[in-house]
C-alpha positions as a Markdown table, in Angstrom:
| # | Residue | x | y | z |
|---|---|---|---|---|
| 1 | Met | -0.1 | 0.1 | 0.2 |
| 2 | Asn | 1.7 | 3.2 | -0.9 |
| 3 | Val | 1.4 | 6.5 | 1.2 |
| 4 | Ile | -1.7 | 8.0 | -0.9 |
| 5 | Asp | -3.5 | 4.9 | -0.2 |
| 6 | Arg | -2.7 | 4.9 | 3.2 |
| 7 | Phe | -3.7 | 8.2 | 3.9 |
| 8 | Leu | -7.2 | 8.0 | 2.2 |
| 9 | Glu | -8.0 | 5.0 | 4.5 |
| 10 | Tyr | -6.8 | 6.7 | 7.7 |
| 11 | Val | -8.8 | 9.4 | 7.2 |
| 12 | Lys | -12.1 | 7.5 | 7.2 |
| 13 | Phe | -11.5 | 7.2 | 11.0 |
| 14 | Asp | -13.1 | 10.0 | 13.2 |
| 15 | Thr | -10.4 | 11.0 | 15.5 |
| 16 | Gln | -11.3 | 14.4 | 16.8 |
| 17 | Ser | -10.1 | 15.1 | 20.3 |
| 18 | Asp | -12.1 | 16.5 | 23.1 |
| 19 | Glu | -10.9 | 18.5 | 25.9 |
| 20 | Leu | -13.9 | 18.3 | 28.0 |
| 21 | Thr | -14.0 | 14.4 | 28.2 |
| 22 | Asn | -11.1 | 14.3 | 30.9 |
| 23 | Leu | -10.6 | 10.9 | 29.3 |
| 24 | Trp | -7.3 | 9.5 | 28.0 |
| 25 | Pro | -7.1 | 9.3 | 25.2 |
| 26 | Ser | -10.1 | 11.8 | 25.0 |
| 27 | Thr | -12.2 | 10.1 | 22.5 |
| 28 | Pro | -12.8 | 6.4 | 21.7 |
| 29 | Gly | -12.3 | 7.0 | 18.1 |
| 30 | Gln | -8.6 | 7.6 | 18.6 |
| 31 | Met | -8.1 | 3.9 | 20.2 |
| 32 | Ile | -10.0 | 2.2 | 17.4 |
| 33 | Phe | -7.6 | 4.2 | 14.7 |
| 34 | Ala | -4.6 | 3.3 | 17.0 |
| 35 | Gln | -5.7 | -0.5 | 17.2 |
| 36 | His | -6.3 | -0.6 | 13.5 |
| 37 | Leu | -2.7 | 0.7 | 13.0 |
| 38 | Glu | -1.4 | -1.7 | 15.7 |
| 39 | Lys | -2.8 | -4.5 | 13.2 |
| 40 | Glu | -1.0 | -2.9 | 10.3 |
| 41 | Leu | 2.4 | -2.4 | 12.0 |
| 42 | Gln | 2.1 | -6.3 | 13.2 |
| 43 | Lys | 1.4 | -7.6 | 9.4 |
| 44 | Leu | 4.5 | -5.1 | 8.3 |
| 45 | Gly | 6.5 | -7.4 | 10.6 |
| 46 | Leu | 7.9 | -4.7 | 12.9 |
| 47 | Glu | 9.3 | -5.4 | 16.3 |
| 48 | Asp | 8.3 | -3.9 | 19.8 |
| 49 | Ile | 4.8 | -3.0 | 19.1 |
| 50 | Ser | 3.1 | -1.8 | 22.2 |
| 51 | Leu | -0.4 | 0.0 | 22.5 |
| 52 | Asp | -0.8 | 1.2 | 26.0 |
| 53 | Glu | -4.2 | 2.1 | 27.7 |
| 54 | Asn | -3.9 | 5.6 | 27.0 |
| 55 | Gly | -3.8 | 5.2 | 23.4 |
| 56 | Tyr | 0.2 | 5.8 | 22.7 |
| 57 | Leu | 1.5 | 3.2 | 19.9 |
| 58 | Met | 5.3 | 2.5 | 19.4 |
| 59 | Ala | 6.9 | 0.1 | 17.2 |
| 60 | Thr | 10.5 | -0.8 | 16.3 |
| 61 | Leu | 12.2 | -1.1 | 13.2 |
| 62 | Pro | 15.5 | -3.1 | 13.9 |
| 63 | Ala | 18.6 | -2.1 | 12.4 |
| 64 | Asn | 20.1 | -3.7 | 9.4 |
| 65 | Thr | 23.6 | -3.1 | 10.2 |
| 66 | Asp | 26.0 | -3.7 | 13.0 |
| 67 | Lys | 27.5 | -0.7 | 12.5 |
| 68 | Pro | 27.0 | 1.4 | 15.8 |
| 69 | Ile | 24.4 | 4.1 | 14.9 |
| 70 | Ala | 21.9 | 6.1 | 17.1 |
| 71 | Thr | 18.4 | 5.4 | 17.4 |
| 72 | Ile | 16.1 | 7.6 | 15.6 |
| 73 | Gly | 12.3 | 8.0 | 16.2 |
| 74 | Phe | 9.4 | 9.5 | 14.0 |
| 75 | Ile | 6.4 | 10.4 | 15.4 |
| 76 | Ala | 2.8 | 11.7 | 14.4 |
| 77 | His | -0.5 | 12.2 | 16.3 |
| 78 | Leu | -3.7 | 10.3 | 16.3 |
| 79 | Asp | -6.3 | 13.0 | 16.8 |
| 80 | Thr | -8.0 | 15.5 | 14.5 |
| 81 | Ser | -8.9 | 19.2 | 15.7 |
| 82 | Pro | -12.1 | 19.9 | 17.6 |
| 83 | Asp | -12.5 | 23.0 | 15.3 |
| 84 | Leu | -14.3 | 21.1 | 12.7 |
| 85 | Ser | -15.9 | 17.7 | 12.3 |
| 86 | Gly | -14.0 | 14.5 | 11.3 |
| 87 | Arg | -16.8 | 12.2 | 10.9 |
| 88 | His | -17.5 | 11.2 | 7.8 |
| 89 | Val | -14.6 | 12.6 | 5.5 |
| 90 | Asn | -14.9 | 12.4 | 2.1 |
| 91 | Pro | -11.8 | 13.0 | 0.2 |
| 92 | Arg | -11.4 | 13.5 | -3.5 |
| 93 | Ile | -8.2 | 13.8 | -5.7 |
| 94 | Val | -8.0 | 16.8 | -8.1 |
| 95 | Lys | -5.7 | 15.3 | -10.8 |
| 96 | Asn | -3.7 | 17.6 | -12.3 |
| 97 | Tyr | -4.8 | 20.9 | -11.0 |
| 98 | Glu | -5.0 | 23.5 | -13.7 |
| 99 | Gly | -5.4 | 26.4 | -11.5 |
| 100 | Gly | -8.5 | 28.3 | -10.3 |
| 101 | Asp | -11.4 | 27.6 | -8.1 |
| 102 | Ile | -12.1 | 24.1 | -6.7 |
| 103 | Ile | -15.8 | 23.5 | -5.9 |
| 104 | Leu | -15.8 | 21.6 | -2.9 |
| 105 | Asn | -19.5 | 21.5 | -2.2 |
| 106 | Glu | -21.7 | 22.7 | -5.1 |
| 107 | Glu | -24.8 | 22.5 | -3.5 |
| 108 | Lys | -23.8 | 24.6 | -0.3 |
| 109 | Gly | -21.5 | 26.8 | -2.6 |
| 110 | Ile | -18.4 | 26.1 | -0.8 |
| 111 | Ile | -15.4 | 26.8 | -3.0 |
| 112 | Leu | -11.3 | 26.6 | -2.6 |
| 113 | Ser | -10.3 | 29.5 | -4.2 |
| 114 | Pro | -6.6 | 31.0 | -4.9 |
| 115 | Arg | -8.2 | 34.3 | -4.0 |
| 116 | Gln | -8.6 | 33.6 | -0.3 |
| 117 | Phe | -5.7 | 30.7 | -0.5 |
| 118 | Pro | -3.1 | 32.0 | -2.9 |
| 119 | Glu | -0.9 | 29.0 | -1.9 |
| 120 | Leu | -2.9 | 26.8 | -4.2 |
| 121 | Asp | -0.9 | 28.4 | -7.0 |
| 122 | His | 2.3 | 26.7 | -5.6 |
| 123 | Tyr | 0.7 | 23.3 | -6.7 |
| 124 | Lys | -0.6 | 23.9 | -10.4 |
| 125 | Gly | 0.3 | 20.8 | -12.5 |
| 126 | Gln | 0.0 | 18.4 | -8.9 |
| 127 | Asp | -2.7 | 16.1 | -7.8 |
| 128 | Ile | -3.9 | 17.6 | -4.5 |
| 129 | Ile | -6.5 | 16.1 | -2.0 |
| 130 | Val | -9.4 | 18.1 | -0.8 |
| 131 | Thr | -12.5 | 17.9 | 1.3 |
| 132 | Asp | -16.0 | 17.9 | 0.1 |
| 133 | Gly | -16.4 | 21.2 | 2.4 |
| 134 | Asn | -18.4 | 19.3 | 5.2 |
| 135 | Thr | -15.5 | 18.2 | 7.3 |
| 136 | Leu | -11.9 | 18.9 | 7.8 |
| 137 | Leu | -9.6 | 16.7 | 5.7 |
| 138 | Gly | -7.3 | 15.3 | 8.7 |
| 139 | Ala | -3.9 | 15.9 | 6.8 |
| 140 | Asp | -2.9 | 17.0 | 10.5 |
| 141 | Asp | -1.8 | 14.4 | 11.2 |
| 142 | Lys | -2.9 | 11.5 | 9.5 |
| 143 | Ala | -0.6 | 12.4 | 6.5 |
| 144 | Gly | 2.3 | 12.0 | 9.1 |
| 145 | Ile | 1.3 | 8.7 | 10.1 |
| 146 | Ala | 0.7 | 7.6 | 6.6 |
| 147 | Glu | 4.3 | 9.0 | 5.5 |
| 148 | Ile | 6.2 | 7.3 | 8.6 |
| 149 | Ile | 4.4 | 3.9 | 7.8 |
| 150 | Ser | 5.0 | 4.1 | 4.2 |
| 151 | Ala | 9.0 | 5.0 | 4.8 |
| 152 | Val | 9.2 | 2.4 | 7.1 |
| 153 | Glu | 7.8 | -0.5 | 4.8 |
| 154 | Tyr | 10.1 | 1.0 | 2.1 |
| 155 | Leu | 13.2 | 0.5 | 4.2 |
| 156 | Met | 12.2 | -3.0 | 5.0 |
| 157 | His | 11.9 | -3.9 | 1.3 |
| 158 | His | 15.0 | -2.0 | 0.3 |
| 159 | Pro | 17.7 | -3.7 | 2.8 |
| 160 | Glu | 20.5 | -2.0 | 0.7 |
| 161 | Ile | 19.8 | 1.2 | 2.5 |
| 162 | Lys | 21.4 | 1.0 | 5.7 |
| 163 | His | 19.9 | 2.2 | 8.9 |
| 164 | Gly | 20.2 | 2.0 | 12.6 |
| 165 | Lys | 17.4 | 1.2 | 14.8 |
| 166 | Ile | 14.3 | 3.1 | 14.0 |
| 167 | Arg | 11.5 | 3.9 | 16.8 |
| 168 | Ile | 8.3 | 5.4 | 15.5 |
| 169 | Ala | 5.4 | 6.7 | 17.7 |
| 170 | Phe | 1.6 | 7.8 | 16.9 |
| 171 | Asn | 0.1 | 9.5 | 20.0 |
| 172 | Pro | -3.4 | 10.9 | 21.2 |
| 173 | Asp | -4.4 | 14.4 | 21.5 |
| 174 | Glu | -1.8 | 16.7 | 20.2 |
| 175 | Glu | -4.5 | 19.0 | 19.1 |
| 176 | Ile | -5.8 | 19.8 | 22.8 |
| 177 | Gly | -2.2 | 20.2 | 24.0 |
| 178 | Gln | -1.7 | 16.8 | 26.0 |
| 179 | Gly | -0.1 | 14.8 | 23.3 |
| 180 | Ala | 3.5 | 14.4 | 25.1 |
| 181 | His | 1.8 | 14.4 | 28.5 |
| 182 | Lys | 2.1 | 10.5 | 29.3 |
| 183 | Phe | 4.8 | 10.0 | 26.3 |
| 184 | Asp | 6.9 | 7.4 | 27.9 |
| 185 | Val | 10.2 | 9.0 | 26.5 |
| 186 | Glu | 12.5 | 6.2 | 28.2 |
| 187 | Lys | 10.6 | 3.5 | 26.9 |
| 188 | Phe | 10.7 | 5.1 | 23.2 |
| 189 | Gly | 14.1 | 4.9 | 23.8 |
| 190 | Ala | 15.2 | 7.2 | 20.8 |
| 191 | Asp | 18.4 | 9.5 | 20.8 |
| 192 | Trp | 16.3 | 12.2 | 19.1 |
| 193 | Ala | 13.2 | 11.9 | 16.9 |
| 194 | Tyr | 11.1 | 14.1 | 14.4 |
| 195 | Thr | 7.5 | 15.2 | 14.7 |
| 196 | Met | 5.9 | 14.3 | 11.0 |
| 197 | Asp | 3.4 | 17.3 | 11.7 |
| 198 | Gly | 4.7 | 20.5 | 10.1 |
| 199 | Gly | 2.7 | 22.2 | 7.0 |
| 200 | Glu | 3.6 | 23.0 | 3.3 |
| 201 | Ile | 6.3 | 21.3 | 1.6 |
| 202 | Gly | 10.1 | 22.2 | 2.6 |
| 203 | Glu | 9.0 | 23.1 | 6.2 |
| 204 | Leu | 11.4 | 22.2 | 9.0 |
| 205 | Glu | 11.0 | 23.8 | 12.6 |
| 206 | Tyr | 12.9 | 23.9 | 15.5 |
| 207 | Glu | 11.3 | 26.9 | 17.3 |
| 208 | Asn | 7.9 | 27.2 | 18.6 |
| 209 | Phe | 6.2 | 30.1 | 20.6 |
| 210 | Asn | 6.2 | 30.0 | 24.7 |
| 211 | Ala | 2.8 | 29.5 | 25.5 |
| 212 | Ala | 0.5 | 30.4 | 28.7 |
| 213 | Ala | -3.3 | 30.5 | 29.3 |
| 214 | Ala | -5.1 | 33.4 | 31.5 |
| 215 | Lys | -8.3 | 33.4 | 32.8 |
| 216 | Ile | -9.6 | 36.9 | 34.3 |
| 217 | Thr | -12.4 | 37.0 | 36.4 |
| 218 | Phe | -14.2 | 40.0 | 36.9 |
| 219 | Lys | -17.0 | 40.0 | 39.8 |
| 220 | Gly | -19.6 | 42.6 | 39.8 |
| 221 | Arg | -22.6 | 43.9 | 41.8 |
| 222 | Asn | -26.4 | 43.6 | 40.2 |
| 223 | Val | -29.0 | 46.3 | 41.2 |
| 224 | His | -32.1 | 47.3 | 39.4 |
| 225 | Pro | -31.0 | 49.3 | 36.6 |
| 226 | Gly | -33.6 | 52.1 | 37.6 |
| 227 | Tyr | -32.0 | 52.5 | 40.9 |
| 228 | Ala | -28.4 | 51.6 | 40.3 |
| 229 | Lys | -26.6 | 54.8 | 40.5 |
| 230 | His | -23.7 | 54.6 | 42.7 |
| 231 | Lys | -24.5 | 50.9 | 43.5 |
| 232 | Met | -24.4 | 48.8 | 40.1 |
| 233 | Leu | -21.0 | 47.1 | 39.2 |
| 234 | Asn | -21.3 | 45.8 | 35.9 |
| 235 | Ser | -18.8 | 43.1 | 35.2 |
| 236 | Ile | -18.9 | 43.0 | 31.4 |
| 237 | Arg | -18.4 | 46.8 | 31.5 |
| 238 | Ile | -15.3 | 45.9 | 33.8 |
| 239 | Ala | -13.8 | 43.2 | 31.5 |
| 240 | Asn | -14.4 | 45.3 | 28.3 |
| 241 | Gln | -12.3 | 48.0 | 30.0 |
| 242 | Phe | -9.7 | 45.6 | 30.7 |
| 243 | Thr | -9.5 | 44.3 | 26.9 |
| 244 | Ser | -9.2 | 47.6 | 25.6 |
| 245 | Met | -6.1 | 48.3 | 27.8 |
| 246 | Leu | -4.2 | 45.7 | 25.9 |
| 247 | Pro | -2.2 | 46.7 | 22.8 |
| 248 | Arg | -4.3 | 46.9 | 19.7 |
| 249 | Trp | -2.0 | 45.4 | 17.2 |
| 250 | Glu | -0.7 | 42.6 | 19.1 |
| 251 | Thr | -3.2 | 40.0 | 18.1 |
| 252 | Pro | -2.7 | 37.1 | 16.0 |
| 253 | Glu | -4.3 | 39.0 | 13.0 |
| 254 | His | -1.9 | 41.6 | 13.1 |
| 255 | Thr | 1.1 | 39.5 | 13.8 |
| 256 | Glu | 3.6 | 37.0 | 11.9 |
| 257 | Gly | 6.9 | 35.7 | 12.2 |
| 258 | Tyr | 8.3 | 35.8 | 15.5 |
| 259 | Glu | 6.1 | 38.6 | 16.7 |
| 260 | Gly | 4.2 | 37.3 | 19.6 |
| 261 | Phe | 0.6 | 38.4 | 20.7 |
| 262 | Phe | -2.4 | 38.2 | 23.3 |
| 263 | His | -5.3 | 36.1 | 21.7 |
| 264 | Leu | -8.9 | 36.9 | 23.5 |
| 265 | Ile | -10.4 | 33.3 | 22.9 |
| 266 | Ser | -13.5 | 33.4 | 25.3 |
| 267 | Ile | -15.5 | 35.9 | 26.8 |
| 268 | Lys | -18.7 | 35.1 | 29.0 |
| 269 | Gly | -20.8 | 36.4 | 31.9 |
| 270 | Asp | -23.7 | 38.8 | 32.9 |
| 271 | Val | -23.6 | 41.8 | 35.3 |
| 272 | Glu | -22.6 | 39.7 | 38.3 |
| 273 | Lys | -19.7 | 37.8 | 36.9 |
| 274 | Thr | -17.6 | 37.8 | 33.7 |
| 275 | Glu | -14.9 | 35.3 | 32.7 |
| 276 | Val | -12.1 | 36.1 | 30.1 |
| 277 | Thr | -9.5 | 33.7 | 28.6 |
| 278 | Tyr | -6.6 | 34.5 | 26.8 |
| 279 | Ile | -3.6 | 32.9 | 25.3 |
| 280 | Ile | -0.3 | 34.2 | 25.6 |
| 281 | Arg | 2.4 | 33.6 | 22.7 |
| 282 | Asp | 6.0 | 34.8 | 22.3 |
| 283 | His | 9.1 | 33.2 | 20.8 |
| 284 | Asp | 11.3 | 35.1 | 23.3 |
| 285 | Arg | 11.1 | 33.9 | 26.6 |
| 286 | Asp | 12.0 | 37.2 | 28.2 |
| 287 | Arg | 9.1 | 38.9 | 26.1 |
| 288 | Phe | 6.7 | 36.2 | 27.1 |
| 289 | Glu | 7.6 | 36.8 | 30.7 |
| 290 | Arg | 6.8 | 40.5 | 30.3 |
| 291 | Arg | 3.7 | 39.6 | 28.7 |
| 292 | Lys | 2.5 | 37.6 | 31.5 |
| 293 | Lys | 3.7 | 40.5 | 33.9 |
| 294 | Glu | 1.7 | 42.9 | 31.8 |
| 295 | Leu | -1.4 | 40.9 | 32.3 |
| 296 | Glu | -0.9 | 41.0 | 36.3 |
| 297 | His | -0.1 | 44.6 | 35.7 |
| 298 | Leu | -3.4 | 45.5 | 34.5 |
| 299 | Val | -5.7 | 43.5 | 36.6 |
| 300 | Arg | -3.8 | 45.7 | 39.2 |
| 301 | Lys | -4.9 | 48.8 | 37.4 |
| 302 | Val | -8.5 | 47.6 | 37.6 |
| 303 | Asn | -8.4 | 46.6 | 41.1 |
| 304 | Asn | -7.3 | 50.0 | 42.0 |
| 305 | Glu | -10.2 | 51.6 | 40.1 |
| 306 | Phe | -12.7 | 48.7 | 41.1 |
| 307 | Pro | -11.6 | 47.3 | 44.7 |
| 308 | Asn | -11.3 | 43.7 | 44.6 |
| 309 | Ser | -13.4 | 43.0 | 41.7 |
| 310 | Thr | -10.8 | 41.3 | 39.3 |
| 311 | Ala | -8.6 | 38.3 | 39.6 |
| 312 | Ile | -6.0 | 36.3 | 37.3 |
| 313 | Glu | -4.9 | 33.1 | 36.8 |
| 314 | Ile | -2.2 | 32.2 | 34.4 |
| 315 | Lys | -0.8 | 28.6 | 33.5 |
| 316 | Asp | 2.1 | 27.8 | 31.4 |
| 317 | Gln | 1.3 | 25.7 | 28.6 |
| 318 | Tyr | 4.8 | 24.9 | 26.8 |
| 319 | Tyr | 8.0 | 26.6 | 26.1 |
| 320 | Asn | 10.2 | 27.0 | 22.8 |
| 321 | Met | 12.2 | 24.0 | 22.0 |
| 322 | Arg | 14.9 | 26.2 | 20.5 |
| 323 | Glu | 16.7 | 26.1 | 24.0 |
| 324 | Lys | 16.8 | 22.5 | 23.8 |
| 325 | Ile | 17.6 | 21.7 | 20.0 |
| 326 | Glu | 20.4 | 24.5 | 19.8 |
| 327 | Pro | 23.1 | 22.4 | 21.5 |
| 328 | Val | 22.6 | 19.6 | 19.2 |
| 329 | Met | 21.7 | 21.1 | 15.7 |
| 330 | Tyr | 23.1 | 18.3 | 14.0 |
| 331 | Val | 19.6 | 16.8 | 14.3 |
| 332 | Val | 18.2 | 19.6 | 12.0 |
| 333 | Asp | 21.2 | 19.5 | 9.6 |
| 334 | Tyr | 20.4 | 15.8 | 8.9 |
| 335 | Ala | 16.8 | 16.6 | 8.2 |
| 336 | Glu | 17.9 | 19.7 | 5.8 |
| 337 | Gln | 20.2 | 17.8 | 4.3 |
| 338 | Ala | 17.8 | 14.9 | 3.6 |
| 339 | Met | 15.3 | 17.5 | 2.3 |
| 340 | Leu | 18.2 | 18.8 | -0.1 |
| 341 | Asn | 19.2 | 15.1 | -1.4 |
| 342 | Val | 15.4 | 14.3 | -2.3 |
| 343 | Gly | 15.0 | 17.3 | -4.2 |
| 344 | Val | 12.7 | 19.7 | -1.7 |
| 345 | Thr | 14.0 | 23.0 | -0.8 |
| 346 | Pro | 14.2 | 23.5 | 2.9 |
| 347 | His | 12.4 | 26.1 | 4.6 |
| 348 | Val | 13.3 | 26.9 | 8.0 |
| 349 | Val | 10.7 | 28.8 | 10.1 |
| 350 | Pro | 9.5 | 29.5 | 13.4 |
| 351 | Ile | 6.1 | 27.6 | 14.4 |
| 352 | Arg | 3.7 | 30.1 | 15.4 |
| 353 | Gly | 2.2 | 27.6 | 17.6 |
| 354 | Gly | 3.1 | 24.4 | 19.5 |
| 355 | Thr | 3.7 | 20.9 | 18.8 |
| 356 | Asp | 4.5 | 17.5 | 20.8 |
| 357 | Gly | 8.2 | 17.9 | 20.0 |
| 358 | Ala | 8.6 | 21.0 | 22.2 |
| 359 | Gln | 7.0 | 19.1 | 25.1 |
| 360 | Leu | 9.3 | 15.9 | 24.4 |
| 361 | Ser | 12.3 | 18.2 | 23.8 |
| 362 | Phe | 11.8 | 19.3 | 27.5 |
| 363 | Lys | 11.5 | 15.8 | 28.5 |
| 364 | Gly | 14.9 | 14.8 | 27.1 |
| 365 | Leu | 14.0 | 13.9 | 23.4 |
| 366 | Pro | 15.3 | 16.3 | 21.0 |
| 367 | Cys | 12.4 | 16.8 | 18.3 |
| 368 | Pro | 12.5 | 19.2 | 15.4 |
| 369 | Asn | 9.2 | 19.2 | 13.3 |
| 370 | Ile | 9.1 | 18.2 | 9.5 |
| 371 | Phe | 6.7 | 19.0 | 7.0 |
| 372 | Ala | 3.5 | 16.5 | 6.3 |
| 373 | Gly | 2.5 | 18.3 | 3.5 |
| 374 | Gly | -1.0 | 19.8 | 4.4 |
| 375 | Leu | -2.2 | 23.2 | 4.1 |
| 376 | Asn | -5.3 | 25.1 | 5.5 |
| 377 | Phe | -5.4 | 22.8 | 8.7 |
| 378 | His | -8.3 | 22.6 | 11.2 |
| 379 | Gly | -10.8 | 23.5 | 8.5 |
| 380 | Arg | -13.1 | 22.9 | 5.4 |
| 381 | Tyr | -10.5 | 24.0 | 3.2 |
| 382 | Glu | -7.8 | 22.0 | 4.2 |
| 383 | Phe | -6.0 | 20.2 | 1.3 |
| 384 | Val | -2.8 | 18.1 | 0.7 |
| 385 | Pro | -0.6 | 17.8 | -2.4 |
| 386 | Val | 0.1 | 14.1 | -3.2 |
| 387 | Asn | 3.7 | 15.0 | -4.2 |
| 388 | Ser | 4.3 | 16.9 | -0.6 |
| 389 | Met | 3.3 | 13.6 | 1.0 |
| 390 | Glu | 5.4 | 11.4 | -1.0 |
| 391 | Lys | 8.5 | 13.6 | -0.8 |
| 392 | Ala | 8.0 | 13.7 | 3.2 |
| 393 | Ser | 8.1 | 10.0 | 3.0 |
| 394 | Glu | 11.3 | 10.3 | 1.3 |
| 395 | Val | 12.9 | 12.6 | 3.7 |
| 396 | Ile | 12.2 | 9.9 | 6.4 |
| 397 | Val | 14.2 | 7.6 | 4.3 |
| 398 | Glu | 17.0 | 9.8 | 3.4 |
| 399 | Ile | 17.3 | 11.1 | 7.1 |
| 400 | Ala | 17.8 | 7.0 | 8.4 |
| 401 | Arg | 20.2 | 6.6 | 5.5 |
| 402 | Leu | 22.2 | 9.5 | 6.6 |
| 403 | Val | 22.2 | 9.0 | 10.1 |
| 404 | Ala | 23.8 | 5.6 | 9.2 |
| 405 | Glu | 26.4 | 7.0 | 7.0 |
| 406 | Ser | 27.7 | 9.7 | 9.3 |
C-alpha cells in the first residue's frame, strides 16, 4: 500500500479530540484508529509493538547493520482538531490541478479559491487531495502517520539502504495540548526524533512559541437598573475596559513571524460575573514573561479603580524548544540535508504555535518538526498535495540513510 492509499484509508477514522471529556485518550475513535494501526504494523513485521491504555502506539524497525548507529524516532499524532467535524470525511483527488477555483460542495456553495488561499497556485500541475466541504480533511496529522509507515515499509523492502534502529510512535490528543503528557520517553528509547506534523512542503521547524493561558475573572454587583446609580458594578463593562487596555496590534490577526501576541479566545458573563480567557504567545522567553507580567499589571490597575473586582490565573502550557535543540543542531542538519538530497528546498521557519516535539524536547527527547505537506489545517478548506506527502516519506528514508552513514 502506498502513502496515498494509506492516507485515504486513515481519514475515514473519526479521531477528533475533546478537551472536555477528561479521558485518555479523550475520544474513543483515537483508540480504535490506534488498534487498526497496531494490526497494520504487526502485518508489516515490525518489532516491539506496544499500545498502552492511554492510546500511545510504539514500534521498532530493527537496524540492518552491526555498525553502532544512533536510534532515531519518527512521531505523528492520531487525533484531528476539535475545530471542525472529522466524521464521514469524504476526500477527493483533484488530478493535475490547473489553477482557479475548486468547487468542494456545489450544493452549499463551498469553494476553495486561490483568491482566499493563494498558496494553491504553488501546486498547479499536481494532484491534490481536498474535502467535500463538510469536514476537515485530517492531513493534520494522518498524512504524517501515512508517511512514517510508508517510509518504514520502504526501508524493509530495500535492505540495501543501511539504517540503525528506528522507533516510531503515534500519540493521542496533540490538538488539545496533551499529546506528550503521557509519552514515555524512556520506553521510546530514541536518541532524538522528528515529529512529522508540519505544513507545506519544505517546512523544517525547531522553534515554537512559549505559551500560557490566562483566565481573568471580573466580579460585579447587580442592582435594579432604575435604581443603580453609585450602586451597580457591571462586570461586563469592567471586562470590556480591561480588554481595551491591551495593545491593539499585538493580536494574531496583526502579527507574523517572530511577533508574539495576546489572543482573546473567550468572553462570557453577566452583570454579576464575567470570565475572559486569553492565550499568550511569544518566541522570546523574556518577552513571554513580560507579557504575563503586563496582564498582572493591568489587573492591579483595574483593582485600583474597582477594588477586589478582578482576579487572574495564569498557567504556562509549553516552551520554545529552541533552547533544547540548539545544543544538538546536527539533528536539524540531518533533516535539512535529507530534504536537499530528495529535491526539496528546506524552509526553516518558527512555528507560530506548539508541537508535541516542544514538550518532548523538554522531556529529554530533542524533536524538531518536519513538513507533512498539508495546508489550511483545522477547516473545510484543508488540502494536501500528493507530491508533498510522497516527498515527506522520502525525507524520512533519507534521514535514516544519512544517520547510518555518518
